C-alpha positions, 0 to 999 in steps of 0.5 A: 295377800291380804288387804292390810298385809305389808310386804317387807324387803330384807336388808343384807348388812355386810359384816367385817370380821375383826382381825384375829389376835395373831394376825398381823396388819401389813401397812402399804406405806413405809414410815420415814426413817430420819437420816443422820448423815456422818461427817466426813473428810477427804479430797471430794469433801473438800471439793464439795465445800469449795464449790459450797462456798464459791456458789454462795459468795456468788448468790449472796454477793452479786447483788451487792456489786455496783456497776457504774451508778447502778447495781450490777445484776438487777432484774427490774421488773417494774421498769421492765429492765434487766441489767447484767454488768454492762448489759441492758436487756428489754423484754423484747430480748426474750430470745436470749432467755431461750437461748440461755435455757437451751444452753443450760439443758444441753449442758445438763445433757452433756455433763450427765452423759460424762460425769453422771450426777455430780452436779447434784452432788456439788453444786445443786441448790438443794445440796448446798443448802443441805450441806450448810444446814447440816454444818449448823446442825453438827456445831450445835447438837454434835455429829451422828451419834450425838444427834441420835442420842439427843433426838432420843432423849426426853425433853429437857432444858438443855435439849430445848436450848440446843434444839431452839438455837438450831432452829434459830440459826436456820431461820435466820440463814433462810431469811438472809437467802429469801432477802438476797433472792428479792434483791436480784429484782429489787435493789438490795440496798433500798430493800434493806432500808425499807425493811429497817424502816418498816416500809417493805411492799407487800410483794417483797415481804411475801417473796422474802418469806416464801423463798426463805420458808422454801430454803428452811423446809427443803434444807432443814427438813426435806433434805434427801426426799427432795432428791429422791421424790421430788426432783425430776432429774432423778427419774429421767437421768437413766435416759441419759446414763449409759455404761460408760457414764461416770458414777460412784462404783463399788468393786464388788470383784475386790470387795466380796465376800465382806466381813469383819477382821483385824487389821493384821489378819490376811483377807485371803487366808480368811477368804474374804475380800477387801470390804470390812463391812463397817457400814461407814459408806451407808452412815455418810450417805446424805440419802441413806443408801448403800452403794455396794448394792450397785447403781441406784437413782437415789445416788447424787454422786457426791463421793462421800462414801468414797472419801470414808472408804478410802480412809478405812483403806488407809487404816487397813493398809489395803489399796484405796479405790474399793469405792471410787468414780468409774464406769459400769464397763471399766469395773466389769472389764478391769480398765485402766484410767487411760482406757476409761478416759478414751470412752469419754469421747463417744458419739453421744457426747460429741453430738451433745458437745456439738450442739452446745457449742454451736448454740453458745457461739451463736448467742455470743455472736448475737450479743456482740453484734446486738444493736445499742437500741430497739425500735417498734413501730405502731400505726395510729389506728385513730387516723389510718390514712387522710389527705391534707392540704397541698393534696398529699396523703398522710399516715401517722405512726408511733415509734418506741425507741428504747435506748439499750445503753447507759448514755444519752443517744440521739437518733435520726428517723427517715422512711423508704419504700415509695417514691417521694415518701417523706417524714414531715415530723418526727425526724429526730429523737433524743433518749436518755440513758436506758430510757425509752420514748414514744414518738409521733411520726408523720409520713406524707406522699404526693397524691397519685404517686402510688396505687390505692391499697396498702404498700410496705415501707421501712423505717430507718432509725440510726444513731448520729454518732454511727453506732448502730442502724435499725430498719423496721417494717410497716405499711402506708395506706393509700385510700381510694 
């Protein structure tokens, strides 16, 4: 190599060929098609609307109920008190929330094993608010075909007015929903006054807007996508289903082969089943599925397809029940209703029911036997133990007494566990309704009555009217 000769390194540049004109680009993601559910009437539609009205009367109306001089249901996070009608609960009552969650889970397992996803179809908040938003949409934009034509039409003053009016009503309903939700944590009347006076706190404002936005987005836009992709219940329901679970079922043996025909035509002569392939069952489905393809995780068991199919069968003068609530075993075996009901009481259902009943009874018994106050004992760490005048050993404690009733209560305090142990201060207390009191308590023990070290003792706190008594453990320290 010559002294001044340079070496060069070749760079390989990949060349990506452009697609040919006749090649088709395949996308890995399917475009989301908007679903326009058709309105439907019938037995199950009336049941669904009945539950919509009932659940919303409870949700919107409960914060306005009064119990004595307070809100009937209020979770006061600032004061750490939870009022549920006559019950006053404290954070120490967290065990009741745990029991309530266990009951809810077991009830969900039991109901799913028996009746499938009927909770989703009738009482789930996502379904309830989607029904309300769709009702508003239908009244302002029309039914399915009218909404489809309106969306396809060019922008005009009429379209803008109808779309804007719908959005305005949606926003008002969403904000009222957020306001009602926050009303369970902040007294709803005070919350309303603060809104009118523009003095609402930042956290109340945030949660009203946040919950309102969640309602607006989920019920107004996401709708079936929440049920299909976001809700975990649809994913793990298969673990709770079996062939005896009640689901919305299409009777394939009776309906196939499907095909259009006149009302006067004889389907047997045409070699057709009872399904006339009108696709109304698809048009009314809020998740856009075809129930004739069998059980699908997107089905929320709302029975809209059952109502519309029954109406078509009535018009064709065919028997109802081509689409109906049934089980896979019942459809395959042609069972009668009595045979279907007998399979409800199978081992899985009995186990779920037994656990649910046991936990529910335990919770009710605990609430019934619950003492009307609570006591916490905290040792005074500034003075663990000392010898006072008279040669007595003294320990200082702090007792927190929480009155869980809505009346004033008087308490007496005693201690036991060592011979000669006596309460020399703080042996009585008065606690106002639903309040708590920190009380310093001094215990003294004659010198030499116990060996050096830590000794277990008990505080006995009871009401003067005999309504209840609580024992709390602690220790008494004897110095060396």
